[in-house]
C-alpha positions in Angstrom: -103.9 5.5 114.8 -101.4 6.9 112.4 -97.9 5.8 112.5 -94.7 7.7 111.6 -91.5 6.1 110.6 -89.2 9.2 110.5 -85.9 7.2 111.0 -86.6 4.8 108.0 -87.4 7.7 105.8 -84.3 9.6 106.7 -82.3 6.4 106.0 -83.7 6.1 102.5 -82.9 9.8 101.9 -79.4 9.2 102.9 -79.0 6.3 100.8 -80.4 8.1 97.8 -77.9 10.9 98.4 -75.2 8.5 98.3 -76.0 6.9 95.2 -76.5 10.2 93.5 -72.9 11.1 94.8 -71.6 7.9 93.6 -73.2 8.4 90.1 -71.7 11.8 89.8 -68.3 10.5 90.7 -68.6 7.7 88.2 -69.7 10.1 85.6 -66.9 12.2 86.3 -64.5 9.4 86.2 -66.1 8.2 82.9 -65.6 11.6 81.4 -62.1 11.8 82.5 -61.3 8.4 81.1 -63.0 9.4 77.8 -60.8 12.7 77.7 -57.7 10.8 78.4 -58.6 8.2 75.8 -59.3 10.9 73.2 -56.0 12.6 74.0 -54.3 9.2 73.6 -55.9 8.7 70.3 -55.1 12.3 69.1 -51.4 11.6 70.1 -51.3 8.3 68.2 -53.0 9.8 65.2 -50.4 12.5 65.3 -47.6 10.1 65.5 -49.0 8.2 62.5 -49.1 11.5 60.5 -45.5 12.2 61.5 -44.2 8.7 60.6 -44.7 9.0 56.6 -42.8 12.1 56.7 -39.8 10.2 58.0 -40.8 7.2 55.6 -41.0 9.6 52.7 -37.8 11.1 53.4 -36.4 7.8 53.7 -38.0 6.8 50.5 -36.8 9.8 48.6 -33.3 9.0 49.8 -33.7 5.6 48.5 -35.1 6.6 45.2 -32.4 9.2 44.9 -29.8 6.4 45.5 -31.5 4.0 43.1 -31.5 6.9 40.5 -27.9 7.5 40.9 -27.1 3.9 40.7 -29.2 3.5 37.4 -27.9 6.6 35.5 -25.1 5.4 33.2 -21.8 6.7 33.9 -20.0 8.5 31.0 -17.3 6.3 29.8 -14.6 6.9 27.4 -15.1 5.5 23.8 -13.0 2.5 23.3 -9.7 3.2 21.5 -9.7 1.4 18.0 -7.0 -1.0 17.7 -4.4 0.3 15.5 -3.4 -1.5 12.4 -0.1 -2.9 12.4 2.5 -1.8 9.9 2.0 -3.9 6.9 4.5 -4.9 4.0 2.2 -4.3 1.0 4.5 -2.4 -1.3 7.0 -5.1 -2.4 5.9 -5.5 -5.8 4.9 -2.0 -6.9 6.1 -0.2 -9.9 6.3 3.2 -8.0 9.7 4.4 -6.3 8.0 6.3 -3.6 4.7 5.3 -1.9 2.7 5.6 1.2 -0.6 4.1 2.6 -2.2 5.7 5.6 -5.4 5.7 7.4 -7.4 8.7 6.2 -9.2 9.0 9.4 -6.4 8.8 11.9 -3.4 9.7 9.7 -1.5 6.5 10.9 1.0 5.0 8.5 0.1 1.4 7.4 2.8 0.8 4.7 5.6 3.0 3.2 8.3 3.0 0.6 10.9 5.9 0.5 8.0 8.2 2.0 10.4 11.2 2.6 12.4 11.2 -0.6 11.9 14.4 -2.4 10.5 13.9 -6.0 8.7 15.6 -8.7 4.9 15.5 -7.8 3.9 16.7 -11.4 0.1 17.4 -11.7 -0.5 15.8 -8.1 0.5 19.4 -7.4 -2.9 20.5 -8.4 -4.5 19.3 -5.2 -3.0 22.2 -3.6 -4.4 24.5 -6.1 -7.8 23.0 -5.7 -7.7 23.1 -1.9 -6.8 26.8 -1.7 -9.3 27.7 -4.3 -12.0 25.8 -2.3 -11.0 27.6 0.9 -10.7 31.0 -0.6 -13.7 31.2 -2.9 -17.3 30.8 -1.7 -19.5 31.9 -4.8 -19.0 28.9 -7.1 -21.5 30.2 -9.6 -19.3 33.4 -10.2 -18.7 34.0 -13.9 -14.9 34.1 -14.6 -14.0 34.4 -18.3 -10.3 33.2 -18.6 -8.2 36.4 -19.8 -6.0 36.3 -22.9 -2.7 36.4 -20.9 -3.4 32.8 -19.4 -3.4 31.5 -23.1 -0.2 33.4 -24.0 1.5 31.5 -21.1 0.1 28.1 -22.0 1.3 28.6 -25.6 4.8 28.1 -24.6 4.2 25.2 -22.2 3.5 21.6 -22.9 0.6 21.4 -20.3 -2.8 19.7 -20.5 -6.0 21.7 -20.6 -9.7 21.1 -19.8 -10.9 22.7 -23.1 -12.1 26.2 -22.3 -11.6 29.0 -24.6 -10.3 32.6 -24.0 -12.9 34.9 -22.5 -15.6 32.1 -22.4 -17.9 32.9 -19.7 -17.5 30.0 -17.4 -17.9 29.8 -13.6 -15.7 29.3 -10.9 -17.4 25.8 -10.4 -16.4 24.9 -14.0 -12.9 25.9 -13.3 -12.7 23.6 -10.2 -13.9 20.6 -12.0 -11.8 21.3 -15.0 -8.7 21.4 -12.8 -9.5 18.2 -11.0 -11.0 15.9 -13.6 -9.2 17.0 -16.8 -6.0 18.3 -14.9 -6.6 21.7 -17.0 -3.6 24.1 -16.6 -5.9 27.0 -17.8 -8.1 26.2 -14.8 -5.3 26.4 -12.4 -4.0 29.7 -13.8 -7.5 31.3 -13.8 -8.2 30.3 -10.2 -4.7 31.6 -9.1 -5.3 34.9 -10.7 -9.0 35.1 -9.4 -7.8 34.2 -5.7 -4.4 36.1 -5.7 -4.1 38.1 -8.7 -1.3 36.4 -10.2 0.3 32.9 -10.2 3.4 34.2 -8.4 1.3 35.5 -5.4 -0.8 32.3 -5.5 2.3 30.0 -5.2 3.4 32.0 -2.1 -0.1 30.9 -0.6 0.6 27.4 -1.6 3.9 27.4 0.2 2.3 28.9 3.1 -0.4 26.4 3.3 2.1 23.5 3.0 3.9 25.0 5.9 0.7 25.2 8.0 0.0 21.6 7.2 3.3 20.5 8.3 4.4 19.5 4.6 8.3 20.0 5.6 9.7 18.3 2.4 7.6 20.4 -0.2 8.3 23.4 -2.2 6.2 24.8 -5.1 7.3 26.8 -8.0 4.0 26.8 -10.0 0.4 25.9 -9.5 0.2 23.4 -12.3 3.0 20.8 -11.5 5.0 22.0 -14.6 8.5 20.6 -14.1 11.2 22.6 -12.2 14.1 21.3 -10.4 12.8 23.4 -7.2 9.4 22.2 -7.4 9.3 19.0 -5.4 7.3 17.1 -2.6 7.2 13.6 -1.0 4.5 11.1 -1.0 4.1 11.7 2.9 3.5 15.4 2.4 0.9 14.8 -0.4 -0.9 12.2 1.7 -1.0 14.9 4.6 -2.3 17.4 1.8 -5.0 15.0 0.5 -6.2 14.1 4.0 -6.7 17.8 4.7 -8.5 18.2 1.4 -11.0 15.6 2.2 -12.0 17.4 5.3 -13.2 20.5 3.0 -16.6 19.7 1.7 -16.2 21.2 -1.8 -12.7 19.7 -2.3 -14.3 16.4 -1.4 -17.2 16.9 -3.8 -14.9 17.9 -6.6 -12.3 15.1 -5.9 -14.8 12.4 -5.7 -16.7 13.3 -9.1 -15.8 11.2 -12.2 -17.8 13.1 -14.8 -19.0 16.7 -14.9 -21.1 18.9 -17.4 -20.0 22.6 -17.5 -22.0 25.6 -17.8 -23.5 26.0 -21.5 -22.0 29.0 -23.3 -21.9 30.2 -26.8 -18.8 28.5 -27.5 -20.0 25.2 -25.9 -24.0 25.3 -26.1 -24.3 22.0 -24.4 -21.4 22.7 -22.0 -18.2 20.6 -21.8 -18.7 17.0 -20.6 -15.5 16.2 -18.8 -14.3 12.9 -17.4 -11.8 12.2 -14.8 -8.4 11.2 -16.0 -8.1 9.0 -13.1 -11.5 7.1 -13.6 -10.6 6.6 -17.4 -7.6 4.6 -16.4 -9.8 1.6 -15.3 -13.1 0.1 -16.2 -14.6 0.8 -12.6 -14.2 2.7 -9.3 -14.8 -0.7 -7.6 -11.9 -3.1 -6.8 -12.0 -6.2 -4.8 -13.0 -5.4 -1.2 -13.5 -1.7 -1.6 -14.3 1.4 -3.8 -12.1 4.4 -4.8 -13.3 7.8 -3.6 -11.3 9.7 -6.2 -7.8 10.2 -7.5 -5.6 12.9 -9.0 -3.2 11.7 -11.8 0.2 13.3 -12.8 2.9 12.7 -15.2 6.1 14.2 -16.7 9.1 12.4 -18.2 11.1 13.6 -15.2 8.4 12.7 -12.6 7.2 9.4 -14.1 3.7 8.4 -13.3 2.3 9.9 -10.0 -1.1 9.2 -8.4 -2.8 10.3 -5.1 -6.0 8.3 -4.3 -8.6 7.9 -1.5 -10.7 4.7 -1.2 -13.1 3.0 1.2 -12.8 -0.5 2.6 -15.5 -1.7 5.0 -16.8 2.0 5.4 -13.3 3.2 6.4 -11.3 5.6 4.5 -7.5 5.2 3.3 -5.1 7.3 1.4 -2.5 5.9 -1.1 0.0 8.3 -2.9 2.8 7.1 -5.4 5.4 9.0 -7.2 8.0 7.8 -9.9 6.3 4.7 -11.6 8.4 3.9 -14.7 7.6 1.2 -17.2 10.3 -1.6 -17.1 11.8 -2.6 -20.5 9.4 -4.8 -22.3 6.4 -3.9 -19.9 3.1 -3.1 -21.9 1.3 -1.8 -18.9 0.0 1.8 -19.6 -1.2 2.9 -16.1 1.4 1.7 -13.7 0.3 4.1 -10.9 -3.3 2.8 -11.2 -2.1 -0.8 -11.1 -0.1 -0.1 -8.0 -3.1 1.6 -6.5 -5.5 -1.3 -7.2 -3.1 -4.1 -6.0 -2.2 -2.2 -2.7 -5.8 -1.7 -1.7 -6.8 -5.3 -2.5 -3.9 -6.6 -0.6 -5.2 -4.1 2.3 -8.7 -5.4 2.1 -7.4 -9.0 2.4 -5.3 -8.3 5.5 -8.1 -6.3 7.1 -10.5 -9.3 6.4 -7.9 -11.6 8.2 -7.5 -9.2 11.0 -11.2 -8.7 11.7 -12.0 -12.5 11.1 
């Protein structure tokens, strides 16, 4: 006999359908959970990518601030302490004298600095400066014309030794002027620059006015004595300070010996020595070194001297007028003695201040 269990079979089918429905629901929920988790992860990753931008910006700002803090700010150079006014000229021979700082122009010591007096051949520093400023071809040949020697015939002036119409150069004339105080060199340069000494002297007075040399008046380019030809040690210190800023002037002023261009008259050239360097054994003194100097002398002016020197790599200028030998004094170069003693006293003072 065959048995049928229809109700039980149906019951199994129903349970199976319920299981399938639950599985589908679970699967759907699982998929939804996965989708939500994926969205959450993507959002988190997205946030992570945005955070470095903010962080980088902050880092850049920090770096920028750090850079600004580490870049040194431009500060003003410390102002050098000016030297006090010193009494260094009590025992000198010269009637007028001034010692200045060549780099600042400050006066260190002075004696009658604005007294008008005769500068003698110290005048030639102005002749040299104008020639250096106006002429550029120092190899130009310029034979000295006959009229220059006609003028010199009636004057008691020093010469460098060049002959009439000798084919020398402008450079030779510059050195002959400075080293040997050659009057023919002064007149030759005056003619070459201005056409005549008279016109050149006008240039000298104009240049003096430009430099603020208010107590100076020139009548000639050589320093020949004339009651209307005068200056002061302050004015001449101003002139020398300006001259040392001209490269050619400094080159010539600081030379002690020079050999001129060979000519038929002088096949080996002229070897000329500085009148200043010949007044002493060495350009060195206790504590420093002379750069150069321009001497001058007439019976009316006495011994005159303008010098520049270096002490501890710093430059100074000392100018003196009117050194006269006292009765019984056998010293021959009073102006040089004054310069050496004054610079050495300054070196001592500087060492004490620096120490």
